[in-house]
C-alpha positions in Angstrom: 25.9 -14.0 -10.7 24.5 -13.1 -14.0 27.1 -12.0 -16.8 27.1 -9.4 -18.3 25.5 -10.6 -21.8 22.4 -12.5 -19.7 21.5 -9.6 -17.3 21.3 -7.5 -20.3 19.0 -9.8 -22.7 17.2 -11.0 -20.1 16.9 -7.0 -19.2 15.4 -6.3 -22.4 13.1 -9.8 -22.4 11.0 -8.7 -19.3 10.6 -5.2 -20.4 9.4 -6.2 -24.3 7.2 -8.9 -22.8 5.8 -6.0 -20.8 4.9 -4.3 -23.4 3.6 -6.8 -25.7 2.5 -9.7 -23.6 3.8 -12.3 -26.8 7.2 -14.8 -26.2 10.3 -12.9 -26.7 12.5 -14.7 -29.5 16.4 -14.2 -30.0 15.8 -12.2 -33.4 13.8 -9.9 -31.4 16.3 -9.8 -29.1 18.8 -9.3 -31.7 17.0 -6.5 -33.4 16.8 -4.1 -30.3 19.7 -1.0 -31.0 21.1 -1.9 -27.4 22.0 -5.6 -28.9 25.3 -6.7 -30.2 24.9 -10.2 -30.1 24.2 -13.0 -32.8 20.9 -14.9 -32.9 22.1 -17.8 -31.8 24.9 -16.7 -28.9 21.8 -15.2 -27.7 19.6 -18.7 -27.8 22.5 -20.1 -25.6 21.8 -17.3 -23.5 17.9 -17.6 -22.9 18.3 -21.7 -22.7 20.9 -20.8 -19.8 18.6 -18.3 -18.6 15.8 -20.6 -18.2 17.9 -23.5 -16.2 18.7 -20.8 -13.9 14.8 -20.0 -13.6 15.0 -16.6 -15.3 12.8 -17.8 -18.1 10.8 -20.1 -18.9 9.4 -21.5 -22.2 6.1 -21.4 -23.2 4.0 -25.0 -25.6 3.3 -22.0 -28.3 6.7 -20.3 -29.2 9.9 -21.0 -29.5 10.6 -17.4 -27.3 10.9 -17.1 -23.6 8.7 -15.3 -21.3 9.4 -14.1 -17.2 9.1 -15.9 -14.3 8.4 -15.1 -11.0 12.1 -15.6 -10.0 13.3 -13.5 -13.3 10.5 -10.7 -12.3 11.4 -10.0 -8.9 15.9 -10.0 -10.0 14.4 -7.2 -12.9 12.2 -5.9 -9.6 15.0 -5.5 -7.1 18.5 -5.2 -9.9 17.6 -4.0 -13.5 14.4 -2.4 -13.3 15.5 1.6 -14.5 13.9 5.0 -12.8 10.4 5.7 -15.1 10.5 9.4 -15.8 6.6 10.5 -16.4 5.8 13.0 -18.4 4.4 16.4 -17.6 1.4 14.9 -19.1 1.1 12.8 -16.9 2.2 14.9 -13.8 -0.2 17.5 -14.6 -3.4 14.7 -14.9 -2.6 14.2 -10.9 -1.9 17.6 -9.9 -5.1 18.0 -11.4 -6.7 15.9 -9.4 -6.4 17.2 -6.2 -7.1 20.4 -6.7 -9.1 23.0 -4.0 -12.9 22.3 -4.2 -12.2 19.1 -2.2 -13.0 19.2 1.5 -13.4 15.6 2.1 -11.6 12.0 2.8 -13.4 10.2 0.3 -13.7 12.9 -2.6 -9.8 13.0 -2.1 -9.4 9.5 -2.3 -12.5 8.2 -4.6 -10.5 10.6 -7.2 -6.8 9.7 -6.6 -8.2 5.9 -7.2 -9.4 6.8 -10.5 -6.3 8.8 -11.9 -4.5 5.7 -10.7 -6.4 3.5 -13.4 -6.8 6.4 -15.7 -2.5 6.1 -15.9 -2.1 2.6 -15.6 -4.8 0.9 -17.3 -5.0 -1.4 -13.5 -7.0 -2.2 -10.9 -6.3 0.5 -8.5 -7.5 -0.3 -4.3 -6.9 2.7 -1.8 -7.4 1.1 2.4 -8.3 4.4 3.7 -10.2 4.4 7.2 -13.6 4.6 7.9 -13.5 6.5 11.1 -11.8 9.5 9.4 -14.6 12.0 9.6 -15.3 10.8 13.7 -14.7 11.5 16.6 -13.4 10.7 20.0 -16.2 11.9 23.1 -15.2 9.7 25.9 -12.5 7.0 27.0 -12.9 5.2 29.8 -10.7 2.5 31.1 -11.9 0.3 33.5 -9.8 -2.2 35.7 -10.3 -5.5 35.6 -8.4 -6.8 38.0 -4.9 -6.2 39.2 -3.5 -7.5 35.4 -6.6 -6.3 33.1 -9.1 -3.8 31.5 -11.1 -2.4 28.9 -10.6 -0.1 27.6 -14.5 1.6 26.1 -14.3 4.7 23.2 -17.4 5.9 22.3 -18.0 8.3 19.4 -20.3 11.2 19.1 -21.8 8.9 16.4 -23.1 7.4 19.7 -20.1 4.2 17.9 -18.9 2.3 21.0 -15.7 0.2 21.0 -14.6 -2.5 23.6 -10.7 -3.2 24.1 -9.8 -5.8 26.3 -5.8 -5.9 28.1 -3.3 -5.8 30.4 -1.4 -3.5 32.0 1.6 -4.1 32.4 3.1 -4.0 35.9 4.9 -0.9 35.4 2.2 1.0 35.5 0.4 2.4 39.0 -3.3 2.8 39.5 -2.9 6.6 39.7 -0.7 6.8 36.6 -4.2 4.7 35.0 -6.2 7.5 36.3 -4.0 9.9 35.0 -3.9 9.4 31.5 -7.6 8.7 31.7 -8.0 12.4 32.1 -5.0 13.0 29.9 -6.7 10.8 27.6 -10.2 12.9 27.9 -9.6 16.3 28.2 -6.7 16.3 25.4 -9.1 14.4 22.6 -12.4 15.6 23.0 -14.0 15.9 19.9 -10.6 14.9 17.8 -11.7 13.2 14.7 -10.3 9.3 15.5 -7.6 9.4 12.4 -6.0 11.8 14.6 -5.9 10.3 17.6 -2.3 8.4 16.6 -0.9 12.4 15.8 -1.8 13.5 19.1 -0.6 11.2 21.3 2.7 11.2 19.1 3.0 14.9 20.3 0.7 16.4 22.9 -0.3 13.6 25.0 3.5 12.3 24.7 4.9 15.1 26.5 2.1 14.8 29.2 2.8 11.5 30.3 6.0 12.7 30.8 6.1 15.1 33.2 3.1 13.2 34.6 3.6 9.2 35.2 6.3 7.8 36.3 6.7 5.5 34.2 6.2 7.3 30.5 8.1 3.8 27.8 5.7 1.5 29.2 2.4 3.5 30.0 3.7 5.4 26.0 3.6 1.8 24.6 0.3 0.8 26.0 -1.9 3.9 24.8 -0.8 3.0 21.4 -1.3 -0.7 21.9 -3.8 -0.7 23.4 -5.7 2.1 21.7 -5.3 3.1 18.6 -2.9 0.3 16.8 -5.9 -0.9 14.5 -7.7 1.5 12.5 -11.4 0.1 10.5 -10.7 0.4 6.4 -12.7 0.4 3.9 -11.4 0.1 0.5 -12.5 2.4 -2.5 -11.7 0.8 -6.7 -10.6 2.6 -9.4 -11.2 0.6 -12.3 -12.5 -2.5 -11.8 -13.4 -3.8 -15.4 -9.3 -2.7 -16.5 -8.5 -6.5 -15.7 -10.6 -7.8 -18.0 -8.0 -5.7 -20.8 -5.5 -7.5 -19.8 -4.4 -10.2 -22.1 -3.6 -12.8 -19.3 -7.5 -12.5 -17.6 -9.8 -14.3 -20.7 -10.4 -16.9 -18.1 -14.0 -15.9 -16.8 -13.2 -17.8 -13.6 -10.1 -16.4 -13.2 -11.5 -12.8 -13.5 -14.6 -14.5 -11.0 -12.2 -15.3 -8.3 -9.7 -11.8 -8.7 -13.7 -10.8 -8.4 -14.9 -12.0 -5.8 -11.5 -11.8 -3.9 -12.0 -7.9 -4.2 -16.0 -7.8 -2.6 -14.0 -9.5 0.6 -13.3 -6.1 1.9 -11.1 -8.0 5.2 -9.8 -9.7 3.4 -8.5 -7.7 0.9 -7.7 -4.8 3.7 -5.7 -7.4 5.6 -3.4 -8.5 2.6 -2.9 -5.1 0.9 -2.2 -3.1 4.3 0.9 -1.5 4.3 3.2 -0.7 7.0 5.8 1.3 6.0 5.8 3.9 4.1 8.3 1.8 1.8 7.0 0.7 -2.1 6.8 -2.5 -1.8 6.0 -5.0 -4.7 4.5 -8.2 -4.2 4.8 -10.7 -7.3 3.2 -13.7 -8.0 2.9 -16.0 -5.7 4.5 -14.6 -3.0 0.5 -13.0 -2.5 0.0 -15.5 -0.4 -3.1 -15.8 -1.2 -4.7 -18.5 -4.7 -6.7 -15.5 -6.6 -3.6 -13.7 -6.4 -1.1 -15.6 -7.8 -1.3 -14.2 -12.0 -0.8 -10.1 -10.4 1.6 -8.4 -9.5 0.7 -6.5 -6.2 2.5 -2.4 -5.5 1.5 -1.1 -2.8 2.4 2.2 -0.7 0.9 4.9 1.3 -0.4 8.2 3.0 0.0 9.7 6.1 -0.2 12.8 8.2 2.6 13.6 10.0 3.8 9.9 11.6 0.2 8.8 11.1 0.0 6.2 8.6 -3.5 6.7 7.4 -3.7 4.4 5.2 -2.7 2.5 2.1 -2.9 2.6 -2.1 -2.5 -0.5 -4.4 -2.6 -1.0 -8.2 -3.2 -4.7 -8.9 -2.0 -5.8 -12.9 -0.7 -8.8 -14.8 2.7 -9.9 -13.2 4.1 -8.3 -16.9 2.9 -4.8 -15.4 5.0 -1.8 -16.1 6.6 -1.7 -12.5 8.7 1.4 -13.4 6.0 3.0 -13.8 3.8 2.2 -11.6 6.1 3.1 -8.8 6.9 6.2 -9.9 3.3 7.1 -10.0 2.7 5.7 -6.6 5.1 7.8 -5.0 4.0 11.1 -7.0 0.3 10.2 -5.4 1.5 9.4 -2.4 2.9 12.0 -2.0 -0.2 14.9 -3.2 -2.9 12.9 -0.6 0.1 13.5 2.1 0.0 16.9 1.8 -3.6 17.2 0.8 -4.6 15.9 4.2 -1.4 17.6 6.4 -2.7 20.3 4.8 -6.3 19.9 6.1 -4.9 19.0 9.5 -2.8 22.1 9.8 -5.7 23.7 8.9 -8.2 22.2 11.3 -5.3 22.8 14.4 -4.9 26.3 13.6 -8.6 27.0 13.8 -8.7 28.6 10.2 
């Protein structure tokens, strides 16, 4: 358990290092307005914090830098809320103007806004199938326990998904489910299928199937759980501006990783409405071991559309980034919900 003095010194060191990218010494800390301890006292506490794994000492300086453990403790326990400036809030608000009528415009603009306000690299995952509509659905039993679902879109794309039929679902119920889905989902954009399933389709299943819960869970898993994703990147060269990434080999490895859309999509996929912070080796990918990744999400109703992520050095301005992600997530969600409301009412 850290003492109150250690907590203050650790917070001051991390706050200072985030801004300067330079090792922090005891003299620097002692000159801070909110610190009343002597340099000798601070040096002793820094040595203890290093021994506990919260700080690291560099070879080129007597100062200390935060460790991954230190950053994690800072994010979880010490970080103060960041109040965005009026100018920053206005910049985000103006990015969502009424003239944007396409999903891709909103996502690309959001990626640009994030990268410009933070000087980090933003990546937004968006479903490729946003504009694609379902034309026909077939479920073909292969045996008593297995079947294949065939989804046909208005673009001619055909997708096959194999699955196991729960024993509780009777053939008659399976036929009713397919009829309901084809009647109610024909012409619906693929990305809205989750929303339709959770509302209108769920009510119909309750009325017309004997095992509603099983049928409902089975449809979610068999048809709509995974959607293809597309990456939208903003500020790709911003990472070059960070002193931690002057090593060209390190940058090349990172850029190669970003180009692998499937891999980066898997890494950044965010299945929660909460903000998630992954620091350094917590990312479990070698190319990301010197980075922090902060992710959030945007939705329509209870249907998550995609992930918003910011990549930066481990000395990222965590509090500011989290505030921006929350704001941008809300704005994107509001925009897409508004579009959905207009579309569903025929406006």
